[in-house]
C-alpha positions in Angstrom: 32.9 -25.1 -3.6 33.7 -28.7 -4.4 33.0 -30.4 -7.7 31.9 -34.1 -7.9 32.9 -36.9 -10.2 32.0 -40.6 -10.8 34.7 -42.6 -12.4 32.6 -45.3 -14.2 34.7 -48.4 -14.6 34.3 -52.0 -15.4 35.0 -54.7 -18.0 34.0 -54.3 -21.6 30.3 -55.0 -22.0 29.5 -54.4 -18.3 27.1 -51.6 -19.1 29.1 -48.5 -18.4 27.6 -46.3 -21.2 24.1 -47.6 -20.4 24.7 -46.8 -16.7 25.7 -43.2 -17.6 22.7 -42.7 -19.9 20.2 -44.0 -17.3 21.8 -42.2 -14.4 21.6 -38.9 -16.3 17.9 -39.5 -17.0 17.3 -40.4 -13.3 19.1 -37.3 -12.1 17.1 -35.1 -14.5 13.9 -36.5 -13.0 15.3 -35.3 -9.6 16.1 -31.9 -11.1 19.8 -32.5 -10.7 22.2 -31.4 -13.4 24.7 -34.2 -14.4 27.2 -34.1 -17.3 29.0 -37.0 -19.0 32.6 -37.1 -20.3 33.5 -40.0 -22.7 37.0 -41.2 -21.9 36.9 -44.3 -24.2 38.9 -43.5 -27.4 37.5 -46.7 -28.9 33.8 -45.9 -28.3 31.5 -46.2 -31.3 28.2 -44.9 -30.1 26.4 -44.1 -26.8 22.9 -42.9 -25.8 23.8 -39.7 -24.1 25.1 -36.2 -25.0 28.6 -35.4 -23.8 30.3 -32.3 -22.6 33.6 -33.7 -23.7 34.7 -36.6 -25.9 38.3 -38.0 -25.8 37.9 -38.9 -29.5 38.2 -35.2 -30.3 41.7 -35.4 -28.9 42.8 -38.9 -30.1 41.0 -42.0 -31.5 42.1 -45.6 -31.4 41.4 -46.1 -35.2 43.7 -43.3 -36.1 46.5 -44.8 -33.9 46.0 -48.3 -35.4 46.2 -46.9 -38.9 49.4 -45.0 -38.3 52.2 -47.1 -40.0 54.8 -45.7 -37.7 53.1 -47.1 -34.6 51.7 -50.4 -35.8 49.6 -51.0 -32.7 46.7 -53.5 -32.3 43.5 -52.6 -30.5 44.8 -53.0 -26.9 48.2 -51.3 -27.6 46.4 -48.5 -29.5 44.0 -47.9 -26.5 46.9 -47.8 -24.1 48.8 -45.4 -26.3 45.7 -43.2 -26.5 45.3 -43.1 -22.7 48.9 -42.3 -22.2 48.6 -39.5 -24.7 45.6 -38.3 -22.8 47.5 -38.3 -19.6 50.1 -36.0 -21.2 47.4 -33.6 -22.3 45.2 -33.1 -19.3 45.0 -29.4 -20.2 42.6 -30.5 -23.0 40.3 -32.0 -20.3 40.6 -28.9 -18.1 39.5 -26.6 -20.9 36.5 -28.9 -21.7 35.5 -29.0 -18.0 35.8 -25.2 -17.4 35.6 -23.9 -13.9 31.9 -24.2 -13.0 31.4 -24.8 -9.3 29.2 -27.6 -8.1 29.7 -29.7 -11.3 28.6 -33.3 -11.1 30.3 -35.3 -13.9 30.2 -38.9 -14.9 33.5 -40.1 -16.6 32.7 -43.1 -18.9 36.0 -44.9 -18.9 37.5 -47.7 -21.1 37.1 -51.3 -20.1 40.7 -52.6 -20.4 41.6 -53.9 -16.9 45.3 -53.1 -17.3 44.4 -49.4 -17.0 43.4 -50.0 -13.4 46.0 -52.6 -12.4 49.6 -51.9 -13.6 49.4 -48.7 -15.7 49.4 -45.3 -13.9 47.0 -43.5 -16.3 43.8 -43.7 -14.2 45.6 -43.0 -11.0 47.1 -39.9 -12.6 43.6 -38.9 -13.8 42.3 -39.2 -10.2 45.1 -37.1 -8.8 44.5 -34.4 -11.5 40.8 -34.3 -10.8 41.5 -33.9 -7.1 43.8 -31.0 -7.8 40.9 -29.4 -9.7 38.9 -29.8 -6.4 36.8 -32.7 -7.6 35.6 -35.3 -5.0 35.9 -38.5 -6.9 34.1 -41.8 -6.4 34.9 -44.9 -8.3 31.9 -46.8 -9.7 32.9 -50.3 -10.7 30.4 -52.2 -12.8 30.1 -56.0 -13.3 27.5 -57.8 -15.4 25.2 -59.7 -13.1 24.6 -62.3 -15.8 28.4 -63.0 -15.6 28.4 -63.2 -11.8 25.9 -65.9 -11.1 28.6 -68.6 -11.0 31.1 -68.6 -8.1 34.3 -68.8 -10.1 33.3 -66.0 -12.4 32.2 -64.0 -9.3 35.7 -64.4 -7.8 37.2 -63.1 -11.0 34.9 -60.1 -11.0 35.5 -59.3 -7.3 39.3 -59.4 -7.8 39.0 -56.9 -10.6 36.9 -54.6 -8.4 39.3 -55.0 -5.5 42.3 -54.3 -7.8 40.8 -51.0 -8.9 40.0 -50.1 -5.3 43.6 -50.7 -4.1 45.1 -49.1 -7.2 43.1 -45.8 -7.3 42.7 -45.3 -3.5 39.4 -43.5 -3.8 35.9 -44.4 -2.4 34.4 -47.0 -4.6 30.8 -48.3 -5.0 30.6 -51.7 -6.8 27.5 -52.4 -8.8 25.9 -55.4 -10.4 24.3 -54.2 -13.6 21.6 -55.6 -16.0 19.6 -57.0 -13.1 16.5 -56.4 -15.2 17.7 -59.1 -17.7 18.0 -61.9 -15.1 15.4 -64.6 -14.7 13.5 -64.9 -11.4 15.6 -67.9 -10.4 18.9 -66.0 -11.2 17.8 -63.0 -9.2 17.2 -65.2 -6.2 20.6 -66.9 -6.6 22.5 -63.7 -7.0 21.5 -62.3 -3.6 24.3 -64.2 -1.9 26.8 -62.4 -4.1 25.9 -58.9 -3.0 27.6 -59.1 0.4 29.6 -62.3 -0.1 30.9 -64.9 2.4 33.9 -66.1 0.4 34.4 -69.3 2.3 30.7 -70.3 1.9 31.0 -69.7 -1.8 34.1 -71.9 -1.9 32.3 -74.7 -0.1 29.4 -74.5 -2.5 31.9 -74.9 -5.4 34.3 -77.5 -4.1 32.6 -80.3 -6.1 33.6 -78.5 -9.3 37.3 -78.4 -8.3 39.0 -81.7 -9.3 42.6 -80.6 -8.7 43.9 -80.3 -5.2 46.3 -77.6 -6.4 43.4 -75.5 -7.7 41.5 -76.0 -4.5 44.4 -74.7 -2.5 44.9 -71.8 -4.9 41.1 -70.9 -4.9 41.1 -71.1 -1.1 44.1 -68.7 -0.9 42.4 -66.2 -3.2 39.2 -66.4 -1.2 41.3 -65.7 1.9 42.8 -62.7 0.3 39.5 -61.2 -0.6 38.1 -62.0 2.8 41.1 -60.4 4.5 40.5 -57.1 2.7 36.8 -57.3 3.4 36.2 -54.3 1.2 34.0 -55.5 -1.7 30.3 -55.7 -1.7 27.8 -55.0 -4.5 24.6 -53.1 -5.0 22.0 -54.3 -7.6 21.3 -51.9 -10.4 18.1 -52.3 -12.3 17.6 -49.6 -14.8 13.8 -50.4 -14.9 13.4 -49.8 -11.2 13.7 -46.2 -9.9 14.2 -47.3 -6.3 17.2 -49.5 -7.2 18.8 -46.6 -9.1 18.1 -44.2 -6.2 19.8 -46.5 -3.7 22.9 -46.6 -5.9 22.9 -42.8 -6.3 22.5 -42.3 -2.5 25.5 -44.5 -1.8 27.7 -42.6 -4.3 26.5 -39.3 -3.0 27.3 -40.3 0.5 30.8 -41.5 -0.5 31.6 -38.0 -2.0 29.3 -36.1 0.5 27.4 -34.5 -2.3 25.4 -31.5 -1.0 26.9 -31.7 2.5 26.7 -27.9 2.7 22.9 -28.2 2.4 22.3 -31.1 4.9 24.2 -33.5 7.0 24.1 -37.0 5.7 24.5 -40.1 7.8 25.2 -43.6 6.4 22.3 -46.0 6.5 22.5 -48.9 8.8 23.4 -52.2 7.2 20.1 -53.6 8.4 18.2 -50.9 6.5 20.2 -51.6 3.4 19.4 -55.4 3.7 15.7 -54.7 4.1 15.8 -52.5 0.9 17.5 -55.3 -1.0 15.1 -57.8 0.4 12.1 -55.7 -0.8 13.7 -55.4 -4.2 14.1 -59.1 -4.6 10.7 -59.9 -3.2 9.1 -57.5 -5.7 11.1 -59.3 -8.5 9.8 -62.7 -7.3 6.2 -61.4 -7.1 6.3 -60.2 -10.8 
């Protein structure tokens, strides 16, 4: 029987630990058992109980205080993750061999772990060997994404993780509950973006012809892949959380032995998003 995993990724401050905590609570309300593993050796505190904590294996502060290593925060974190990759047996012992496990892995926020370092790819491969079906969950802060250029930066980070890890990935805009009504309305166009329309909306901000050409080339690259779209995640709205969970469950076919799942039509998804934003405007 397969086991299931969400690899919760995203920049520092994007809400990964909050997502894990609220998703665990949501699943408990649905009578589903979900466990969390902390994989951030620099984490200080989080609002959920863990079945395993990488800080029991190695911690960034200890690495930085080691005079023989002399690492700073980023170098120390990379060292910790590489040490973790060489000690996957620790994780295997923590996970045990329970069938039908559903585990959230709360990952570090350093982008280099998902771009040019092999650690996270090695983790995915190891989990797959342990018969886990893995889905990447990439979070971006919706407050950061309301401007076109910041959005392009965020979408490149999400695309980079998708290409590097080669697993199903659901991209999420978090902290929707913190946006103003005006910002919520403006952010609708970023959920399923038309890159060239976004570029046209921002051309007045580009004074340099070189940067205009570069930005157009980047938008073309994103549009050619045509892989990245976002779901809104509002921790104060159960329906919003349920839509996200349904997409992730479908990506890893959670419970497929119980019932056959079909993907929802895009029109249905659009209507659900429309209802969400209409409710926000009516508040």
